[in-house]
DRENDO-1510 file (C-alpha; in Angstrom, 1 decimal, always signed):
<recs>
REC; n; res; u; v; w
REC; 1; MET; +36.6; -124.1; +58.1 .
REC; 2; ASN; +38.2; -122.2; +54.6 .
REC; 3; ARG; +40.7; -119.9; +54.5 .
REC; 4; CYS; +40.3; -118.0; +51.3 .
REC; 5; TRP; +37.5; -115.9; +52.4 .
REC; 6; PRO; +40.1; -113.1; +55.0 .
REC; 7; VAL; +42.1; -113.4; +51.3 .
REC; 8; ALA; +38.8; -112.2; +49.6 .
REC; 9; VAL; +37.7; -109.5; +52.3 .
REC; 10; PHE; +41.2; -108.0; +52.0 .
REC; 11; GLY; +41.3; -107.6; +48.1 .
REC; 12; VAL; +38.5; -106.2; +48.1 .
REC; 13; LEU; +39.0; -103.6; +50.9 .
REC; 14; LEU; +42.1; -103.1; +49.6 .
REC; 15; ALA; +40.1; -102.2; +46.4 .
REC; 16; THR; +38.0; -100.3; +47.8 .
REC; 17; LEU; +40.7; -97.7; +50.1 .
REC; 18; LEU; +42.9; -97.7; +46.6 .
REC; 19; THR; +39.5; -96.5; +44.1 .
REC; 20; GLY; +38.9; -94.0; +46.9 .
REC; 21; CYS; +42.6; -92.5; +46.7 .
REC; 22; ALA; +41.6; -91.1; +43.3 .
REC; 23; GLY; +42.1; -87.8; +42.5 .
REC; 24; GLN; +38.8; -85.1; +42.6 .
REC; 25; ARG; +38.0; -82.9; +39.5 .
REC; 26; LEU; +35.8; -79.9; +40.1 .
REC; 27; LEU; +33.5; -79.5; +37.8 .
REC; 28; GLU; +31.4; -75.8; +37.5 .
REC; 29; ILE; +28.1; -75.7; +35.6 .
REC; 30; ARG; +26.4; -73.0; +33.8 .
REC; 31; VAL; +23.2; -73.3; +32.3 .
REC; 32; GLU; +23.4; -70.3; +29.8 .
REC; 33; ARG; +20.4; -68.8; +27.6 .
REC; 34; GLY; +21.3; -66.2; +24.4 .
REC; 35; GLY; +24.6; -65.5; +26.6 .
REC; 36; GLU; +23.0; -64.6; +30.4 .
REC; 37; LEU; +23.3; -66.8; +32.9 .
REC; 38; LEU; +20.5; -69.2; +34.4 .
REC; 39; LEU; +21.8; -71.2; +36.7 .
REC; 40; LYS; +25.2; -72.5; +37.8 .
REC; 41; GLY; +26.4; -74.7; +40.5 .
REC; 42; SER; +29.4; -76.8; +40.9 .
REC; 43; PHE; +30.3; -81.3; +42.6 .
REC; 44; ALA; +33.2; -83.0; +42.1 .
REC; 45; ILE; +33.8; -86.7; +40.1 .
REC; 46; PRO; +36.5; -88.8; +39.9 .
REC; 47; ASP; +39.7; -87.7; +38.3 .
REC; 48; ASN; +39.4; -90.9; +36.3 .
REC; 49; GLN; +35.8; -90.1; +35.4 .
REC; 50; THR; +35.1; -89.5; +31.6 .
REC; 51; PRO; +33.0; -86.4; +29.7 .
REC; 52; ILE; +30.0; -88.2; +29.6 .
REC; 53; GLN; +30.3; -90.0; +33.3 .
REC; 54; GLY; +30.2; -86.2; +34.4 .
REC; 55; TRP; +27.5; -84.8; +32.2 .
REC; 56; LEU; +25.8; -87.5; +33.7 .
REC; 57; ALA; +26.7; -86.7; +37.5 .
REC; 58; ILE; +24.9; -83.4; +36.3 .
REC; 59; ALA; +21.4; -85.3; +37.3 .
REC; 60; GLY; +20.2; -83.8; +41.0 .
REC; 61; ARG; +23.1; -81.6; +41.6 .
REC; 62; PRO; +21.2; -78.6; +42.9 .
REC; 63; LEU; +22.0; -75.8; +41.0 .
REC; 64; GLN; +21.6; -72.1; +42.1 .
REC; 65; ALA; +19.8; -69.1; +39.9 .
REC; 66; VAL; +21.2; -66.4; +39.2 .
REC; 67; ALA; +18.1; -64.8; +37.3 .
REC; 68; PRO; +14.2; -64.9; +37.6 .
REC; 69; ILE; +13.3; -68.6; +36.5 .
REC; 70; THR; +9.3; -68.6; +36.0 .
REC; 71; PRO; +8.0; -72.2; +36.8 .
REC; 72; ASP; +4.8; -73.6; +34.9 .
REC; 73; ALA; +1.5; -72.5; +36.0 .
REC; 74; ASP; +0.0; -75.7; +37.1 .
REC; 75; ASN; +3.1; -76.8; +38.5 .
REC; 76; PRO; +5.7; -74.7; +40.8 .
REC; 77; ASN; +8.3; -77.4; +41.1 .
REC; 78; ALA; +8.7; -77.8; +37.5 .
REC; 79; ALA; +10.0; -75.2; +34.5 .
REC; 80; ALA; +10.7; -75.3; +31.2 .
REC; 81; LEU; +13.7; -73.0; +29.5 .
REC; 82; LYS; +13.3; -72.4; +26.2 .
REC; 83; GLY; +14.9; -70.4; +23.8 .
REC; 84; GLU; +18.9; -70.8; +22.5 .
REC; 85; LEU; +20.2; -72.3; +25.3 .
REC; 86; ARG; +23.1; -73.7; +26.2 .
REC; 87; VAL; +24.5; -76.4; +29.8 .
REC; 88; SER; +28.4; -76.3; +30.0 .
REC; 89; LEU; +30.5; -78.0; +32.1 .
REC; 90; THR; +34.4; -76.7; +32.4 .
REC; 91; HIS; +37.2; -77.8; +34.8 .
REC; 92; ALA; +39.4; -74.9; +36.0 .
REC; 93; GLY; +37.6; -73.1; +33.7 .
REC; 94; ASP; +39.1; -75.8; +31.2 .
REC; 95; HIS; +35.8; -77.1; +28.6 .
REC; 96; PHE; +34.8; -80.8; +30.2 .
REC; 97; ALA; +31.9; -80.9; +28.2 .
REC; 98; ALA; +28.5; -79.1; +26.6 .
REC; 99; SER; +25.6; -79.3; +24.5 .
REC; 100; GLN; +22.9; -76.9; +23.1 .
REC; 101; LEU; +19.1; -76.8; +23.5 .
REC; 102; GLU; +16.3; -75.4; +22.6 .
REC; 103; ARG; +14.6; -76.7; +25.5 .
REC; 104; LEU; +15.4; -77.7; +29.2 .
REC; 105; GLN; +13.2; -79.1; +31.9 .
REC; 106; ILE; +14.2; -78.4; +35.3 .
REC; 107; THR; +13.0; -79.0; +38.5 .
REC; 108; ARG; +12.7; -77.6; +41.9 .
REC; 109; VAL; +14.7; -78.7; +44.8 .
REC; 110; PRO; +12.4; -79.3; +47.4 .
REC; 111; GLY; +12.0; -76.9; +50.6 .
REC; 112; THR; +13.6; -74.1; +48.3 .
REC; 113; ASP; +12.8; -71.4; +46.2 .
REC; 114; ASP; +15.5; -70.6; +44.0 .
REC; 115; GLN; +17.2; -73.7; +43.7 .
REC; 116; TRP; +17.0; -76.0; +40.7 .
REC; 117; GLU; +18.1; -79.2; +39.2 .
REC; 118; ILE; +18.5; -81.6; +35.9 .
REC; 119; PRO; +17.0; -84.7; +35.6 .
REC; 120; LEU; +18.7; -87.3; +34.0 .
REC; 121; SER; +16.0; -88.3; +31.8 .
REC; 122; GLU; +16.8; -84.4; +30.4 .
REC; 123; LEU; +20.6; -84.8; +30.7 .
REC; 124; GLU; +20.3; -88.1; +28.7 .
REC; 125; ARG; +17.9; -86.7; +25.5 .
REC; 126; ALA; +20.9; -83.6; +25.0 .
REC; 127; THR; +23.1; -86.3; +25.3 .
REC; 128; LYS; +22.0; -88.8; +22.0 .
REC; 129; PRO; +23.0; -86.5; +19.4 .
REC; 130; ALA; +25.8; -84.9; +21.2 .
REC; 131; LEU; +27.5; -89.0; +21.5 .
REC; 132; LYS; +27.7; -89.3; +17.4 .
REC; 133; GLU; +30.2; -85.6; +17.9 .
REC; 134; GLY; +31.8; -86.0; +20.9 .
REC; 135; ILE; +30.0; -85.3; +23.9 .
REC; 136; GLY; +32.1; -82.2; +24.1 .
REC; 137; LYS; +30.7; -80.5; +21.4 .
REC; 138; GLY; +26.7; -80.9; +21.7 .
REC; 139; THR; +24.5; -80.5; +19.0 .
REC; 140; ARG; +20.7; -78.9; +18.9 .
REC; 141; GLN; +18.0; -80.9; +20.1 .
</recs>
């Protein structure tokens, strides 16, 4: 019987425990149109994640509607936000990441009336131009 496998298993367990001990960073997300808050939410990510990782982690997170959201006429589970949009992430009140958009597709969280989520494809679309200047600055897309 090979005696190396217990050492390998121990190493994997130790690595899992050590990465699990990292601190968490609570991020607040806000979606605004012309300065009016439309959606808000919060979630935690590991301390060692970068702004781009935090940005992409928004996908699938439920966001609470704090203003009326008009669903698409042909699909009540989707909505297109239009105008001077800003999606921002903050940590403890400090800027973490943001992007400015003219259009943002969102989908209703199943079984809810006032919760929405931003699909990963929309976050990636908003991220591409922002990467040229750094995710924290964002550009209009």
